[in-house]
C-alpha positions as CSV (number, residue, x, y, z in Angstrom):
1,M,124.1,-142.7,208.9
2,S,124.5,-139.2,207.6
3,L,122.1,-136.3,207.9
4,N,120.9,-136.6,204.5
5,D,119.8,-140.0,205.2
6,V,117.2,-138.8,208.1
7,T,113.6,-138.7,206.9
8,T,111.6,-136.2,208.0
9,L,108.6,-137.3,210.0
10,P,105.4,-135.4,209.6
11,D,103.9,-133.8,213.2
12,Q,100.5,-134.8,214.7
13,D,98.7,-131.6,213.7
14,E,99.9,-132.3,209.8
15,I,98.7,-136.0,210.2
16,A,95.4,-134.8,211.6
17,N,95.0,-132.5,208.7
18,E,95.5,-134.6,206.4
19,T,92.8,-137.5,207.9
20,A,90.2,-134.3,208.2
21,V,91.1,-133.7,204.3
22,S,90.3,-137.4,203.3
23,Q,87.5,-137.2,205.7
24,E,85.9,-134.6,204.3
25,Q,87.0,-135.5,200.6
26,S,84.8,-138.5,201.1
27,T,81.9,-136.4,202.3
28,L,82.1,-134.2,199.4
29,D,82.3,-137.3,196.6
30,Q,79.0,-138.9,198.6
31,A,77.3,-135.5,198.3
32,F,78.0,-135.2,194.6
33,T,77.1,-138.7,194.0
34,R,73.6,-137.2,195.5
35,R,73.3,-134.3,193.5
36,D,74.0,-136.1,190.5
37,D,71.8,-138.6,191.0
38,L,69.0,-136.2,191.8
39,L,70.2,-134.2,188.6
40,D,69.5,-137.3,186.6
41,Q,66.2,-138.0,188.0
42,L,65.0,-134.1,188.1
43,D,66.0,-134.4,183.8
44,A,64.2,-137.5,183.4
45,E,60.7,-135.9,185.2
46,L,61.2,-132.7,183.2
47,A,61.1,-134.7,180.0
48,I,57.6,-135.3,180.9
49,P,55.1,-133.3,179.3
50,A,53.1,-131.4,181.6
51,S,49.6,-132.7,181.5
52,D,47.7,-130.3,183.7
53,A,48.3,-127.0,185.5
54,V,49.0,-128.8,188.8
55,H,51.8,-131.0,187.1
56,H,52.8,-127.7,185.1
57,A,53.5,-126.3,188.7
58,R,55.5,-129.1,190.1
59,M,57.4,-128.9,186.6
60,R,58.2,-125.2,187.7
61,M,59.1,-126.0,191.0
62,M,61.4,-128.7,189.8
63,A,63.1,-126.4,186.8
64,Q,64.1,-124.4,190.1
65,R,65.5,-127.3,192.0
66,R,67.6,-128.5,188.8
67,S,69.2,-124.6,188.7
68,E,70.0,-124.7,192.3
69,L,71.9,-128.0,191.7
70,R,73.5,-127.2,188.7
71,H,74.6,-123.4,189.9
72,A,76.1,-125.5,193.5
73,E,79.1,-127.0,191.5
74,Q,81.2,-124.7,193.4
75,G,81.0,-125.1,197.0
76,L,78.7,-127.8,197.5
77,I,80.2,-128.2,200.7
78,F,81.7,-125.4,202.5
79,G,81.5,-126.0,206.3
80,R,80.9,-128.4,209.1
81,L,79.1,-128.0,212.6
82,D,79.9,-130.5,215.1
83,A,77.9,-130.0,218.3
84,L,78.4,-130.7,221.9
85,D,75.8,-134.0,221.3
86,K,78.0,-135.3,218.6
87,T,75.7,-134.2,215.8
88,V,77.7,-133.3,212.5
89,R,76.3,-131.0,210.4
90,H,77.7,-130.2,206.9
91,L,77.1,-127.1,205.1
92,G,76.8,-126.1,202.1
93,R,75.2,-123.8,199.3
94,V,72.0,-126.0,198.6
95,G,70.6,-128.8,200.6
96,I,71.0,-132.4,199.7
97,P,69.0,-134.9,201.2
98,G,70.0,-138.6,201.9
99,A,69.0,-141.5,199.8
100,D,66.3,-142.2,201.9
101,P,64.9,-138.5,202.9
102,E,62.2,-139.8,205.1
103,E,64.5,-141.8,207.2
104,D,68.4,-140.5,206.8
105,D,69.6,-137.1,207.6
106,P,70.6,-134.8,205.2
107,L,73.6,-134.9,203.8
108,V,74.1,-131.1,203.4
109,I,72.1,-128.7,205.0
110,D,71.3,-125.4,203.3
111,W,73.2,-122.3,204.1
112,R,70.0,-120.2,204.8
113,A,68.1,-122.8,206.7
114,P,67.8,-122.5,210.5
115,A,69.9,-125.5,211.2
116,A,72.9,-123.4,209.7
117,R,72.8,-120.3,211.5
118,A,75.4,-121.2,214.4
119,F,77.7,-121.6,211.9
120,Y,77.6,-117.8,211.5
121,T,76.8,-116.8,215.1
122,A,78.4,-119.2,217.5
123,T,81.2,-117.9,219.6
124,A,83.6,-119.1,222.5
125,V,81.1,-117.0,224.9
126,D,78.3,-118.4,223.2
127,P,79.0,-121.6,221.5
128,Q,75.2,-122.3,221.1
129,G,75.6,-126.1,221.5
130,Q,78.4,-126.4,219.0
131,A,81.8,-128.1,220.0
132,R,83.6,-127.0,216.8
133,R,83.4,-125.1,213.7
134,R,85.0,-126.3,210.3
135,H,85.9,-124.1,207.1
136,I,86.0,-126.8,204.2
137,R,88.1,-125.0,201.2
138,T,86.8,-126.6,198.0
139,S,87.9,-126.2,194.3
140,D,85.3,-128.0,192.0
141,R,85.1,-131.8,193.6
142,T,88.3,-131.6,195.4
143,V,88.5,-130.7,198.9
144,L,92.1,-128.2,199.4
145,S,92.0,-127.8,203.1
146,V,90.1,-127.5,206.1
147,D,90.2,-124.9,208.9
148,D,89.3,-125.8,212.7
149,E,87.8,-123.6,215.0
150,P,87.0,-124.5,218.2
151,L,84.0,-122.8,220.2
152,D,85.4,-124.1,223.7
153,G,87.1,-120.7,224.6
154,S,90.7,-121.6,223.5
155,T,90.7,-119.0,220.5
156,A,89.9,-115.3,221.0
157,S,89.2,-114.2,217.7
158,D,86.3,-112.1,217.1
159,L,85.9,-113.4,213.5
160,V,83.8,-116.4,212.3
161,G,86.5,-118.9,210.8
162,E,89.4,-116.1,210.8
163,G,91.8,-118.6,208.8
164,A,89.4,-119.4,206.1
165,L,88.2,-115.8,206.0
166,L,92.0,-114.4,205.9
167,A,92.6,-117.0,203.0
168,A,89.6,-115.8,200.8
169,L,90.1,-112.2,201.1
170,G,93.8,-112.9,200.4
171,E,92.8,-114.6,197.1
172,R,93.0,-112.6,193.3
173,R,90.3,-110.7,192.5
174,T,88.7,-111.7,189.0
175,G,86.7,-109.1,187.9
176,R,83.2,-110.6,189.2
177,M,81.6,-111.0,192.6
178,S,81.8,-114.4,194.5
179,T,79.5,-115.5,197.3
180,A,80.6,-115.5,200.8
181,A,78.2,-118.1,202.3
182,A,80.9,-119.8,203.8
183,T,82.9,-116.9,205.3
184,L,79.8,-114.8,206.2
185,Q,80.5,-112.9,210.1
186,R,78.2,-112.7,212.8
187,E,77.1,-109.2,212.2
188,Q,76.4,-109.4,208.4
189,D,74.5,-112.9,209.0
190,D,72.0,-110.6,211.8
191,V,71.4,-108.5,208.4
192,I,71.2,-111.5,205.9
193,R,68.8,-113.2,208.5
194,A,66.7,-109.9,209.8
195,D,62.9,-109.3,209.4
196,A,61.5,-108.5,206.2
197,H,58.7,-106.3,207.2
198,G,59.6,-102.6,206.8
199,P,62.3,-100.7,205.6
200,L,66.0,-101.4,206.7
201,V,68.7,-99.0,206.0
202,V,72.4,-100.6,206.3
203,Q,75.3,-98.5,206.9
204,G,78.3,-100.2,205.8
205,G,81.5,-98.1,205.6
206,P,84.0,-99.5,202.5
207,G,84.7,-103.4,202.4
208,T,82.1,-104.3,205.0
209,G,80.6,-106.3,202.8
210,K,77.7,-104.4,202.0
211,T,76.6,-106.0,198.7
212,V,77.8,-109.4,199.6
213,V,75.1,-108.9,202.7
214,A,72.6,-107.5,200.2
215,L,72.7,-110.1,197.7
216,H,73.2,-113.3,200.5
217,R,69.7,-111.3,201.9
218,V,67.9,-111.7,198.9
219,A,69.1,-115.7,198.4
220,Y,68.1,-116.2,202.2
221,L,64.5,-114.2,201.8
222,L,63.7,-116.2,199.0
223,F,64.5,-119.6,200.9
224,T,62.7,-118.8,203.7
225,H,59.7,-116.5,202.5
226,S,58.6,-119.1,199.1
227,Q,55.7,-116.6,198.2
228,L,57.9,-114.0,197.2
229,A,59.3,-116.1,194.1
230,A,55.6,-115.5,193.2
231,Q,56.1,-111.7,193.3
232,G,60.1,-111.7,192.5
233,V,62.8,-109.5,193.8
234,L,64.3,-106.3,192.7
235,V,67.6,-105.5,192.8
236,L,68.9,-101.8,192.1
237,G,72.6,-101.3,191.7
238,P,74.3,-98.0,190.8
239,S,75.0,-98.8,187.4
240,M,75.1,-101.6,184.4
241,R,79.1,-102.3,185.4
242,F,78.1,-103.0,188.9
243,L,74.9,-105.2,187.7
244,D,77.5,-107.1,185.6
245,Y,80.1,-107.6,188.4
246,I,77.4,-109.4,190.8
247,A,75.6,-111.0,188.0
248,Q,76.7,-114.5,189.1
249,V,76.5,-114.1,192.6
250,L,72.6,-115.0,192.8
251,P,72.4,-117.6,190.6
252,A,75.3,-119.6,192.5
253,L,73.5,-118.9,195.4
254,G,70.4,-121.1,193.7
255,E,67.9,-117.8,193.1
256,T,66.3,-117.0,189.9
257,A,63.6,-114.8,190.8
258,I,65.2,-111.6,190.5
259,V,64.9,-108.6,188.4
260,S,68.3,-106.4,188.6
261,A,68.0,-103.0,187.1
262,T,69.3,-99.2,187.7
263,C,67.0,-96.3,188.8
264,D,67.6,-95.2,185.1
265,T,66.2,-98.5,183.3
266,L,63.2,-98.9,185.9
267,V,60.8,-97.4,183.4
268,P,60.4,-99.4,180.0
269,G,60.5,-97.9,176.6
270,I,62.5,-94.8,178.4
271,T,66.4,-94.2,178.3
272,V,68.5,-91.6,179.6
273,E,69.5,-89.5,176.2
274,R,71.9,-86.9,177.7
275,D,74.0,-85.8,181.0
276,E,72.8,-82.7,182.7
277,P,74.3,-79.7,185.2
278,R,74.8,-81.5,188.7
279,E,72.7,-78.4,190.3
280,V,69.9,-79.3,188.0
281,A,69.5,-82.9,188.8
282,E,69.5,-82.0,192.5
283,M,66.5,-80.0,192.2
284,K,64.5,-82.5,190.1
285,G,65.2,-85.3,192.8
286,R,63.4,-83.3,195.7
287,A,60.4,-84.8,197.1
288,F,58.1,-81.3,196.5
289,W,57.7,-82.8,192.9
290,Q,55.6,-85.8,194.1
291,R,52.9,-83.0,195.2
292,G,53.3,-81.1,192.6
293,L,53.2,-83.5,189.6
294,S,49.7,-85.0,191.8
295,Q,47.9,-82.0,191.4
296,Y,49.1,-81.2,187.6
297,A,47.6,-84.8,187.0
298,E,44.1,-83.8,189.4
299,S,44.1,-80.8,187.2
300,S,44.0,-82.4,184.1
301,V,40.4,-83.8,184.8
302,P,37.3,-82.0,182.9
303,L,35.3,-79.9,184.7
304,P,32.0,-80.8,185.3
305,T,29.6,-79.8,182.7
306,G,26.6,-80.9,180.6
307,L,27.1,-83.5,177.9
308,E,24.6,-83.6,174.8
309,L,24.7,-87.4,173.3
310,M,23.4,-88.7,170.1
311,W,22.2,-91.8,170.1
312,E,20.2,-93.3,166.6
313,G,19.4,-89.8,165.8
314,E,18.0,-88.6,168.9
315,R,19.4,-86.0,171.4
316,Y,20.1,-86.8,175.0
317,A,21.3,-84.0,177.7
318,L,23.1,-85.2,180.5
319,D,23.0,-82.2,182.9
320,E,26.0,-80.9,184.8
321,R,24.7,-82.3,188.3
322,R,24.8,-86.0,186.9
323,I,27.9,-85.5,185.3
324,S,29.2,-83.9,188.6
325,N,28.2,-86.6,190.2
326,A,29.8,-89.2,187.9
327,L,32.9,-87.4,187.8
328,A,33.3,-87.4,191.7
329,S,32.1,-91.3,191.7
330,A,35.0,-91.9,189.4
331,T,37.8,-90.0,190.5
332,S,37.8,-91.2,194.1
333,G,41.3,-93.1,195.0
334,R,41.9,-93.5,191.0
335,S,44.4,-92.6,188.6
336,Y,43.6,-90.5,186.0
337,H,43.0,-93.1,183.5
338,A,41.3,-95.3,185.4
339,A,38.9,-92.8,186.6
340,R,38.4,-91.8,182.9
341,A,37.4,-95.6,182.3
342,V,35.1,-95.5,185.4
343,F,33.4,-92.3,183.8
344,F,32.9,-93.5,180.2
345,E,31.2,-96.9,182.0
346,Q,28.9,-94.4,184.0
347,V,28.1,-92.0,181.1
348,H,27.1,-95.5,179.3
349,D,25.1,-96.4,182.0
350,L,23.6,-92.9,182.4
351,L,22.7,-92.7,178.5
352,T,21.3,-96.1,178.6
353,D,18.9,-95.2,181.3
354,A,18.0,-91.9,179.1
355,V,17.3,-93.9,176.2
356,V,15.0,-96.5,178.6
357,V,13.3,-93.6,180.2
358,R,12.5,-91.9,176.9
359,G,11.0,-95.3,175.3
360,E,9.0,-95.3,178.6
361,E,7.6,-92.1,178.1
362,M,6.8,-92.2,174.4
363,L,5.1,-95.6,175.3
364,A,3.0,-94.1,177.7
365,Q,2.2,-91.2,175.3
366,M,1.1,-93.8,172.4
367,E,-0.7,-95.7,175.0
368,D,-3.3,-92.7,176.1
369,G,-4.3,-92.2,172.7
370,L,-4.8,-95.9,171.5
371,E,-6.2,-97.4,174.5
372,D,-9.2,-98.3,172.6
373,I,-7.6,-99.6,169.4
374,L,-5.2,-101.8,171.3
375,A,-8.2,-103.2,173.3
376,G,-9.6,-104.3,169.9
377,V,-6.7,-105.6,168.9
378,D,-6.2,-107.6,171.6
379,A,-9.3,-109.1,171.7
380,G,-8.7,-109.8,168.0
381,L,-5.7,-112.0,168.8
382,E,-7.3,-113.7,171.5
383,R,-9.6,-114.9,169.1
384,S,-7.3,-116.0,166.5
385,D,-4.0,-117.2,168.5
386,D,-1.4,-116.2,171.0
387,R,1.5,-114.4,169.4
388,A,3.5,-114.9,172.3
389,A,3.2,-118.0,173.1
390,T,3.7,-119.6,169.8
391,T,6.7,-117.2,168.4
392,G,8.9,-117.1,171.5
393,A,8.7,-113.2,171.5
394,T,9.4,-111.2,174.9
395,G,10.3,-108.1,176.3
396,A,10.2,-104.9,173.6
397,E,8.8,-107.5,171.0
398,V,5.3,-108.3,172.4
399,D,4.4,-105.1,174.6
400,G,7.6,-102.6,173.7
401,V,8.7,-102.8,177.5
402,L,12.5,-103.2,177.3
403,S,13.2,-106.5,179.6
404,E,16.6,-106.8,181.5
405,E,18.5,-108.7,178.4
406,D,17.1,-106.5,176.1
407,I,18.3,-103.0,178.5
408,E,21.7,-104.7,178.6
409,R,22.1,-105.5,175.3
410,L,21.2,-101.6,174.3
411,R,24.3,-100.5,177.0
412,D,26.6,-103.6,175.0
413,R,25.8,-101.4,171.9
414,I,26.3,-97.9,173.3
415,A,29.4,-98.9,174.2
416,A,30.6,-99.9,171.4
417,D,29.6,-96.9,169.6
418,R,32.4,-95.4,167.9
419,G,30.8,-92.1,167.5
420,L,30.1,-91.8,171.0
421,A,33.5,-93.1,172.3
422,D,34.9,-90.4,169.8
423,L,33.0,-87.7,171.7
424,L,33.8,-88.8,175.2
425,E,37.4,-88.8,174.2
426,E,37.8,-85.9,172.8
427,W,36.0,-84.4,176.1
428,W,38.4,-86.6,178.4
429,P,41.5,-87.4,176.5
430,A,44.3,-90.0,176.9
431,L,47.2,-88.2,178.3
432,D,51.1,-89.6,177.7
433,P,53.1,-89.0,180.6
434,T,56.1,-88.1,178.6
435,A,54.6,-85.9,176.6
436,E,52.7,-84.1,179.8
437,L,56.0,-84.0,181.5
438,R,57.6,-82.4,178.5
439,R,55.2,-79.4,178.6
440,L,55.5,-79.0,182.1
441,L,59.0,-78.9,182.0
442,A,58.7,-76.4,179.0
443,D,56.2,-73.7,180.5
444,D,57.3,-71.4,183.0
445,A,54.0,-70.4,184.1
446,L,53.1,-74.1,184.5
447,L,56.3,-74.7,186.6
448,R,55.6,-71.6,188.8
449,R,51.6,-73.0,189.3
450,W,52.2,-76.5,189.9
451,V,56.4,-76.7,191.5
452,P,56.0,-73.2,193.6
453,E,58.6,-74.4,195.5
454,L,61.3,-73.7,192.8
455,T,63.0,-70.3,192.9
456,D,63.1,-67.9,189.3
457,A,66.7,-69.0,188.8
458,E,66.1,-72.7,189.3
459,R,63.1,-72.5,186.9
460,A,65.2,-70.5,183.9
461,A,67.7,-73.3,184.5
462,I,65.4,-76.2,184.0
463,L,63.5,-74.0,181.1
464,R,67.2,-74.2,179.4
465,E,67.5,-78.1,179.7
466,P,68.0,-79.3,176.1
467,A,65.7,-82.1,174.6
468,G,66.2,-85.6,175.4
469,W,65.7,-87.4,179.0
470,S,67.8,-86.9,181.6
471,S,68.7,-89.2,184.7
472,S,66.9,-87.0,187.1
473,E,63.5,-87.0,184.7
474,I,63.4,-90.6,184.4
475,P,61.4,-90.7,188.4
476,L,59.2,-87.9,187.3
477,I,58.3,-90.0,184.2
478,D,57.7,-92.8,186.6
479,A,55.3,-90.6,189.2
480,L,53.4,-89.2,186.2
481,A,53.0,-92.2,184.5
482,D,52.1,-93.9,188.0
483,L,49.5,-90.9,188.7
484,L,47.8,-91.1,185.3
485,G,47.7,-94.6,185.0
486,D,48.0,-96.7,181.7
487,P,45.4,-95.8,179.7
488,R,44.5,-99.4,178.7
489,S,43.4,-102.1,180.8
490,G,46.8,-102.5,182.4
491,G,49.3,-105.4,183.1
492,E,48.1,-108.1,185.6
493,Q,50.2,-109.2,188.1
494,G,50.8,-112.8,188.4
495,E,53.1,-115.7,188.4
496,F,56.6,-114.3,188.5
497,L,58.6,-114.0,185.2
498,A,61.6,-111.7,185.2
499,D,61.4,-110.7,181.6
500,R,57.8,-110.2,182.2
501,A,57.9,-108.0,185.3
502,A,61.3,-106.0,183.9
503,G,59.0,-105.1,181.1
504,Q,56.1,-104.0,183.2
505,R,56.5,-100.7,185.0
506,D,54.0,-101.1,187.8
507,W,55.0,-104.7,188.7
508,V,54.7,-104.8,192.3
509,Y,57.7,-106.8,193.6
510,G,57.6,-109.0,197.1
511,H,61.0,-107.2,198.4
512,V,63.2,-104.4,196.9
513,V,67.0,-104.3,197.5
514,I,69.1,-101.5,196.8
515,D,72.7,-101.1,196.5
516,E,74.6,-97.8,197.1
517,A,71.2,-96.4,198.5
518,Q,73.1,-93.1,199.5
519,E,72.9,-92.0,195.8
520,L,68.9,-92.0,195.8
521,S,67.1,-88.9,195.6
522,E,63.8,-88.7,197.3
523,M,62.1,-88.9,193.9
524,Q,63.8,-92.2,193.1
525,W,63.0,-93.3,196.5
526,Q,59.1,-92.6,195.8
527,M,60.0,-95.1,192.7
528,V,60.9,-98.1,194.9
529,M,58.1,-97.1,197.1
530,R,55.8,-97.5,193.8
531,R,57.4,-100.8,192.8
532,C,57.2,-102.4,196.7
533,P,54.1,-100.7,198.5
534,S,54.5,-103.3,201.3
535,R,57.8,-101.2,202.3
536,S,59.7,-104.8,202.5
537,I,62.9,-103.3,201.7
538,T,66.7,-103.6,202.0
539,A,69.1,-100.6,201.4
540,V,72.6,-101.1,201.8
541,G,75.0,-98.2,201.6
542,D,77.5,-96.1,203.1
543,I,75.9,-92.2,203.4
544,D,80.0,-91.0,203.5
545,Q,80.3,-91.9,200.2
546,A,77.6,-90.2,198.5
547,E,78.4,-88.5,195.2
548,A,74.8,-87.9,194.0
549,P,73.6,-84.1,193.9
550,H,71.7,-84.1,196.2
551,R,72.8,-82.7,199.7
552,H,71.9,-85.6,202.3
553,T,74.5,-85.9,204.8
554,T,72.8,-88.6,207.0
555,W,70.2,-91.4,206.5
556,G,67.8,-89.4,207.6
557,Q,67.7,-86.9,205.3
558,A,67.9,-89.8,202.6
559,V,64.9,-91.7,203.4
560,D,62.6,-89.7,205.7
561,A,60.6,-88.2,203.1
562,A,59.9,-91.9,201.9
563,F,59.4,-93.6,205.1
564,G,58.7,-91.0,207.7
565,A,60.0,-92.7,211.0
566,R,59.1,-96.3,210.3
567,W,62.5,-97.6,208.8
568,T,65.6,-99.5,210.8
569,E,69.1,-99.2,211.0
570,A,71.6,-101.6,211.1
571,R,75.5,-101.1,211.1
572,L,78.3,-103.1,209.8
573,T,81.6,-101.8,211.6
574,I,84.4,-104.1,210.1
575,C,86.6,-104.2,206.6
576,Y,87.3,-107.1,205.2
577,R,88.3,-106.0,201.9
578,T,90.5,-102.8,202.4
579,P,94.1,-103.3,204.2
580,L,95.0,-101.6,207.5
581,E,97.6,-100.1,205.7
582,V,94.9,-98.3,203.2
583,M,92.4,-97.9,206.1
584,A,95.0,-95.6,207.7
585,L,94.7,-93.0,205.4
586,T,91.0,-92.6,205.4
587,A,90.1,-90.5,208.7
588,P,91.2,-87.5,207.5
589,V,89.4,-87.7,204.3
590,L,86.0,-88.5,205.8
591,R,86.8,-85.7,208.1
592,N,87.0,-83.2,205.2
593,A,83.7,-84.9,204.2
594,G,82.0,-84.0,206.9
595,S,81.5,-87.0,207.9
596,E,80.8,-87.7,211.8
597,N,81.5,-91.3,211.2
598,E,84.7,-93.7,212.3
599,P,86.0,-95.6,209.6
600,P,85.4,-99.3,209.6
601,R,87.8,-101.3,211.7
602,A,90.2,-103.4,209.2
603,V,91.0,-107.0,210.0
604,R,93.8,-107.7,208.4
605,A,97.2,-106.1,206.6
606,S,98.6,-106.7,203.5
607,G,101.9,-106.2,204.5
608,I,102.2,-103.5,202.0
609,E,102.5,-99.8,202.6
610,P,100.8,-97.3,200.2
611,W,103.1,-95.5,197.8
612,D,103.1,-92.2,195.9
613,R,104.9,-90.9,192.8
614,D,105.1,-87.6,191.2
615,V,104.7,-86.7,187.9
616,D,104.7,-83.6,185.4
617,D,101.1,-83.0,183.7
618,S,103.0,-83.9,180.3
619,D,104.3,-87.0,181.4
620,L,101.0,-88.2,183.6
621,A,99.8,-90.6,180.6
622,A,103.0,-92.4,180.3
623,E,103.7,-92.7,183.7
624,A,100.7,-94.2,184.5
625,A,100.8,-97.0,181.6
626,R,104.1,-97.6,183.0
627,L,102.8,-98.1,186.9
628,V,99.8,-99.9,185.8
629,D,102.3,-102.4,183.7
630,E,104.3,-103.3,187.0
631,L,101.1,-103.5,189.2
632,S,99.5,-105.9,186.4
633,A,102.9,-107.9,186.5
634,R,103.0,-108.0,190.6
635,W,99.4,-109.0,190.5
636,T,99.3,-111.5,187.6
637,G,95.9,-113.6,187.8
638,G,94.5,-110.4,189.7
639,T,93.1,-107.2,188.5
640,V,94.3,-103.6,188.7
641,G,92.0,-100.6,188.3
642,V,92.9,-97.1,187.7
643,I,90.8,-94.0,189.4
644,A,91.2,-90.4,187.9
645,P,89.4,-87.5,187.8
646,H,86.5,-87.3,184.8
647,D,88.5,-84.5,183.1
648,R,92.2,-87.2,183.2
649,L,89.7,-90.1,182.0
650,P,90.1,-89.5,178.3
651,A,93.8,-89.2,177.8
652,L,94.3,-92.0,180.5
653,R,92.0,-94.1,178.5
654,A,93.8,-93.7,175.4
655,A,97.3,-94.5,176.9
656,L,96.0,-97.7,178.6
657,P,93.7,-99.1,176.0
658,G,92.0,-102.7,177.4
659,E,92.6,-101.5,181.4
660,T,90.0,-100.4,183.7
661,V,90.0,-96.2,184.1
662,L,87.0,-95.1,185.9
663,S,86.2,-92.4,187.8
664,A,85.5,-92.5,191.6
665,T,81.5,-92.7,190.9
666,D,82.1,-95.2,188.3
667,A,84.4,-97.3,190.8
668,K,81.9,-97.3,193.4
669,G,81.2,-100.7,194.7
670,L,84.1,-102.7,192.6
671,E,87.2,-103.8,194.1
672,W,90.8,-104.8,192.4
673,D,94.0,-106.3,193.8
674,A,95.6,-102.9,192.9
675,T,94.1,-99.5,192.4
676,L,96.5,-96.5,191.0
677,L,94.8,-93.6,192.2
678,V,95.8,-90.5,189.9
679,D,95.8,-86.8,190.6
680,A,93.8,-87.3,194.1
681,Q,93.8,-83.5,194.5
682,G,91.8,-83.2,191.0
683,I,89.2,-85.9,192.4
684,A,88.9,-83.9,195.6
685,A,88.3,-80.8,193.9
686,E,85.1,-82.2,191.9
687,P,81.6,-81.7,193.4
688,R,81.2,-83.5,196.9
689,G,84.9,-84.4,195.9
690,W,86.2,-85.9,199.6
691,N,83.4,-88.5,199.1
692,G,84.7,-89.7,196.3
693,L,88.4,-89.7,197.6
694,Y,87.3,-91.9,199.9
695,V,85.6,-94.2,197.7
696,A,88.7,-94.3,195.4
697,L,91.0,-94.9,198.2
698,T,89.3,-97.8,199.4
699,R,88.8,-100.1,196.2
700,C,91.9,-102.4,196.4
701,T,92.7,-105.4,198.6
702,Q,96.3,-105.5,198.6
703,E,98.3,-102.5,197.2
704,L,97.6,-98.7,196.9
705,G,99.5,-96.4,194.8
706,Q,99.2,-92.8,194.1
707,L,100.1,-90.5,191.3
708,H,100.6,-86.9,192.4
709,V,100.7,-84.2,189.4
710,S,102.4,-81.2,189.6
């Protein structure tokens, strides 16, 4: 027998792995069959029209459940826990009950359920009653592989599911963020499941999974606190490009009670129309504007003066004392327009009282002179008939004295009188927040009076600004709109609907999640607070990646004006995205940025050292195009991004049509397989440029190339 005739036998590990894959495939098939049955049942029930409010509410819940099940096509099962007591639990994106939910154990446990937490937190040192954790990789309805992790101390890695995690990190990037429910690490899970009361600020360097953690926290909170669905959760991101990048994550996790926005899009009907100098944006973001705008709005309330009102040809005078009392009562704790509405109601009451009193006085005068005549008339009426008894007449129709019903009808007529309304509206006019802000920002005397913290030079810079709204003015509009209030009745809070909440400036959310939170100005933090007075807020970011015009270099400086000392900080310390070879370049960049933080610890190497090329300025565009072609060929099926200084973007975009060419600011939060960093020195020379360079260096998952310009 020749060597070529010898059949190679699989080893025991291969056999065991094939058996495990086969077992998990059987479980996955069973879960999909049950999931498809549940979808059929839900479709049938939802086809029946709602008959009453209770049925309608139940149908909404069923529709949400159907959406969750449909989005669970990928990752229906991704993990398994084998307990020391031989109990086996499978985990997935949504829970799948057994055929008999009353009798059978669940086929799949929702990853957000308390029973699933050990999957993310058990270790060999603290196994939490578990013997083994298994990660299950699937594609659609097929199990690709399994990765077993004993929890008996035989492995020493500090990563949960190291094999599955590194495999996921090594996959090609698609330009869309994927979920990470299968590979969350303990420090990430601690943030996701942290208490929802009060502000939580999460500091995490590049690649630590801040955004993934923030979005999975949204899904966890909505799963755990069902009442949040009625109010909704607001997700604030740094740009629309970023929101598009994360758009599929939350629906894939089974959550739809979400409004996604940027700070620039939070005020319905107002859009950013122009850029502005950084120094102007910085001064408009300072916290003292809140106090100044509040005092400015208060100054618009009319001073107490006597009012003369006409009613049915008669003049009625309301003296200054009564107007002053009405103003004090109306303005206590209310916005400008809410106080205005209450004051108008009080004037209606005062005028009604005055009309009634004058009528009673006139009646009393008539009675003094006509008592004898009226006595004779009454005697005659007694002999003939009782008109009140036979006609049903009451109140003023009988004796001239107004009944309660008469007085209420009189008040309604006064409240509906157009002439009276015009007079009151002229005395206390409705105000438009945008018009009032334009007036304030264009008037040196008003700025000097109401925003005295501004220097002469700062006021002059503001006064030089052209027409059109800038980004830093959106929070000022929002603040003034809140202080003035809606001149109409205002929107009502009710059952959450994303479009309705997004279109209502004063919607109060159950929770707010902010990504890239280090970029918010103090006035933008005030915008957030107005939308979540409960302060149930999760803010994730990296203070060392801040590029906004404000001067904050610590989280305390960033949030103390909004939260005071009442906030909690958590830290993410492990970099999962950026390889070791690239992270080695970041320490000196951080020092130049003035940071005292250590870069996060990278957990994997790509095996590709960062490389550099030099090029003449005249050849930059052509060389960049050539290198991008090389990278795209090397990372077929993945993505390549180009980052450059702002002033080089037009030429590079012209030379690289269809490619992703961004500034460091716009690249924040994004990732590619390979990054071409153009003119690092040019980025470092920009405002807060070392922070921007830190961002630019850490966008790749595999390969970094730098093109230096000479």
